C-alpha positions in Angstrom: 142.1 193.1 98.1 141.8 196.2 95.7 143.8 194.5 92.9 142.0 191.2 93.2 138.5 193.0 93.0 139.6 195.1 90.0 141.1 191.9 88.2 137.6 190.2 88.8 135.8 193.2 87.1 138.3 193.1 84.2 137.8 189.2 83.9 133.9 190.1 83.8 134.4 192.6 81.2 136.5 190.3 79.0 134.1 187.5 79.3 130.4 188.0 80.3 129.9 191.8 79.9 127.3 192.8 77.4 129.2 196.2 77.0 132.9 195.0 76.7 132.9 191.2 76.1 132.0 189.0 73.2 128.4 189.1 73.8 128.2 192.7 72.8 127.8 191.6 69.2 125.1 189.2 69.9 123.0 191.4 72.2 123.7 195.0 71.4 120.5 196.2 73.3 121.7 194.9 76.6 124.5 197.3 77.4 124.7 199.6 80.4 122.4 202.7 80.2 124.9 204.9 81.8 128.4 206.5 80.7 130.7 205.3 81.8 129.5 201.6 82.1 128.8 200.3 85.4 131.9 198.2 85.5 134.2 201.0 84.6 132.5 203.2 87.2 133.0 200.6 90.0 136.7 200.2 89.1 137.1 204.1 89.3 135.2 204.2 92.6 137.4 201.3 94.1 140.5 203.2 93.0 139.2 206.5 94.3 137.4 205.6 97.4 138.8 202.3 98.4 137.3 198.8 98.6 134.4 199.2 100.8 133.0 202.6 99.8 134.0 201.8 96.1 131.9 198.6 96.1 129.0 200.3 97.7 129.0 203.0 95.2 129.3 200.6 92.3 126.6 198.4 93.7 124.3 201.4 93.9 125.0 202.2 90.4 124.2 198.8 89.3 121.0 198.9 91.0 120.1 202.2 89.3 120.9 200.7 85.9 117.6 199.2 84.8 115.2 199.6 81.9 113.2 202.2 83.7 116.2 204.5 84.3 116.9 207.3 81.9 120.7 206.6 82.0 123.1 209.0 80.4 126.3 210.6 81.7 126.9 209.9 85.4 130.4 210.7 86.5 132.0 209.6 89.6 132.1 212.4 92.3 
């Protein structure tokens, strides 16, 4: 399950991601406000904490990534 979810995130990054995919050149202002990006953060969380906790941490991060967020460096703890 872990490999499958990470593969899905990699597919998203290569195709639809405004940070990593081909759309980054068309819409440079749509990227993630955090470093590392939300998708990279979620991959690291899944690898470190397992599927359930990793997906929850990644989902919470995506919810915090919005135009009203200050963003910045947000490492995984």
